[in-house]
C-alpha positions as CSV (number, residue, x, y, z in Angstrom):
1,X,348.2,133.1,-35.8
2,X,351.7,134.4,-36.8
3,X,353.2,136.4,-33.4
4,X,354.1,139.8,-33.8
5,X,356.2,141.8,-31.2
6,X,358.4,145.1,-31.2
7,X,360.6,147.4,-28.9
8,X,360.9,151.0,-29.2
9,X,363.3,153.2,-27.1
10,X,361.7,156.4,-26.8
11,X,365.2,158.1,-25.7
12,X,366.8,156.7,-28.8
13,X,369.0,154.3,-27.2
14,X,369.8,150.9,-29.7
15,X,367.3,148.0,-29.5
16,X,369.5,144.9,-28.1
17,X,369.0,142.3,-30.2
18,X,369.0,140.0,-27.3
19,X,365.8,142.1,-26.0
20,X,363.5,141.0,-29.4
21,X,364.8,137.5,-28.9
22,X,363.3,137.7,-25.8
23,X,359.8,138.6,-26.9
24,X,360.1,135.9,-29.7
25,X,361.2,133.5,-27.4
26,X,357.2,134.0,-25.8
27,X,355.9,133.4,-29.6
28,X,357.5,130.1,-31.1
29,X,354.0,128.8,-30.5
30,X,352.6,131.2,-32.9
31,X,354.5,130.7,-35.9
32,X,356.4,127.5,-36.2
33,X,357.1,128.1,-40.1
34,X,359.6,131.1,-40.0
35,X,361.2,133.6,-37.7
36,X,363.1,136.8,-37.8
37,X,363.8,139.9,-36.3
38,X,364.4,143.6,-37.9
39,X,366.6,146.3,-36.1
40,X,366.7,149.9,-36.9
41,X,368.4,151.6,-34.2
42,X,366.3,152.7,-31.1
43,X,363.5,150.1,-32.9
44,X,363.2,146.1,-33.4
45,X,360.6,144.2,-34.7
46,X,360.3,140.2,-34.6
47,X,358.0,137.9,-36.5
48,X,356.9,134.4,-36.0
49,X,355.2,133.1,-39.0
50,X,352.2,130.8,-39.6
51,X,351.4,130.4,-43.1
52,X,347.8,130.1,-43.6
53,X,346.8,130.8,-47.4
54,X,348.7,130.2,-50.4
55,X,349.6,134.0,-50.7
56,X,351.8,133.4,-47.7
57,X,354.1,130.8,-49.0
58,X,357.0,133.4,-49.8
59,X,356.3,135.8,-47.0
60,X,358.9,137.0,-44.8
61,X,358.7,139.4,-41.8
62,X,359.4,141.8,-40.7
63,X,359.6,143.1,-44.3
64,X,359.2,146.6,-46.4
65,X,358.8,147.5,-49.6
66,X,361.4,150.6,-49.9
67,X,363.7,150.6,-47.3
68,X,361.4,153.1,-45.3
69,X,358.1,152.1,-43.9
70,X,358.6,148.3,-42.0
71,X,356.3,146.1,-41.1
72,X,355.2,142.9,-38.5
73,X,351.8,141.6,-39.1
74,X,349.5,138.7,-38.8
75,X,347.1,139.5,-41.3
76,X,344.5,138.1,-43.6
77,X,343.0,140.5,-45.9
78,X,339.6,139.8,-47.5
79,X,338.1,141.2,-50.5
80,X,341.3,141.3,-52.4
81,X,339.4,141.6,-55.6
82,X,338.4,145.2,-54.8
83,X,341.6,146.3,-53.2
84,X,344.1,144.8,-55.8
85,X,342.5,147.1,-58.5
86,X,342.1,150.1,-56.6
87,X,345.6,149.8,-55.7
88,X,346.9,149.0,-59.2
89,X,344.7,152.2,-60.4
90,X,347.3,154.0,-58.1
91,X,350.4,152.5,-60.0
92,X,351.3,150.1,-57.1
93,X,352.8,147.1,-58.9
94,X,350.9,144.5,-56.9
95,X,348.9,140.8,-58.1
96,X,346.7,138.1,-56.6
97,X,349.8,136.5,-55.5
98,X,351.0,139.4,-53.4
99,X,351.2,138.1,-49.5
100,X,348.7,140.4,-47.5
101,X,351.2,142.2,-45.7
102,X,352.6,143.8,-49.0
103,X,348.9,144.9,-49.8
104,X,349.0,146.5,-46.4
105,X,352.2,148.2,-47.3
106,X,351.0,149.5,-50.6
107,X,347.9,151.0,-48.9
108,X,349.7,152.5,-45.7
109,X,352.1,154.1,-48.8
110,X,349.2,155.5,-50.5
111,X,346.5,156.4,-48.4
112,X,348.7,156.9,-45.1
113,X,346.5,155.5,-41.6
114,X,343.4,156.3,-43.8
115,X,344.5,153.0,-45.0
116,X,342.3,151.2,-42.4
117,X,339.4,152.8,-44.4
118,X,340.2,150.5,-47.3
119,X,341.4,147.2,-45.3
120,X,338.9,144.1,-44.6
121,X,339.9,141.3,-42.8
122,X,341.3,140.5,-39.7
123,X,344.6,141.5,-38.9
124,X,347.0,143.3,-36.6
125,X,350.1,145.2,-37.4
126,X,352.9,147.8,-36.5
127,X,354.5,149.8,-38.8
128,X,357.6,152.0,-38.7
129,X,357.8,154.7,-40.8
130,X,361.7,155.6,-40.8
131,X,361.2,159.0,-42.5
132,X,358.4,160.4,-39.7
133,X,360.2,158.3,-37.1
134,X,356.3,156.9,-36.2
135,X,355.1,154.0,-35.3
136,X,351.6,153.1,-36.1
137,X,349.7,150.2,-34.6
138,X,346.6,149.0,-35.9
139,X,343.8,146.4,-35.8
140,X,340.7,145.0,-37.6
141,X,337.5,147.1,-36.9
142,X,336.1,144.2,-35.3
143,X,338.9,143.5,-32.9
144,X,339.0,139.8,-34.2
145,X,343.1,140.3,-33.6
146,X,344.2,142.1,-30.4
147,X,347.5,144.3,-29.9
148,X,349.0,144.4,-26.3
149,X,351.4,147.3,-25.3
150,X,353.3,148.5,-22.2
151,X,355.4,151.5,-21.7
152,X,358.0,151.2,-19.0
153,X,360.3,153.8,-18.6
154,X,361.5,155.2,-22.0
155,X,360.5,152.0,-23.7
156,X,357.2,150.7,-25.5
157,X,356.8,147.2,-26.2
158,X,354.0,145.7,-28.1
159,X,352.8,142.3,-29.2
160,X,349.9,140.2,-30.2
161,X,350.3,137.9,-27.3
162,X,349.7,139.1,-23.6
163,X,352.6,136.8,-22.0
164,X,355.5,138.9,-24.6
165,X,354.2,141.8,-23.4
166,X,354.6,140.7,-19.8
167,X,357.6,138.9,-20.3
168,X,359.6,142.4,-20.9
169,X,358.5,143.3,-17.5
170,X,360.1,140.7,-15.7
């Protein structure tokens, strides 16, 4: 039950670290194993990690593969035996030991938003694509994981915890 959160200032104001820390304070119960923040100008992501699979042993989030697409996720990707060979066939350097978040990043880099057609499991994630200055948030097709969001003036806030989103409004 890792916790994810983020803030995007639509007017391009920098996101203060303190703002993401405020959100993370409402997620500590979700992720006792690690906590981290990523800031890039008007975008800030936060993550609290609860390791639930052996693949997540070395996982750190928010993360990136290429310095262009960043992710924060609560994810368990199923049917890895089908997905990994598909990614490898397209030239991705992935293995069975890769964390789920890396598989999502590779799938997004190959297939864009249609990557959801290839992802099975229960997940919620947010991606920031620096090249296109675009936020892409998604959840599994059955809605096992949720994402809440609010627009407050020129600020967009999201999290997989409603209390976290409410906190920014106070």
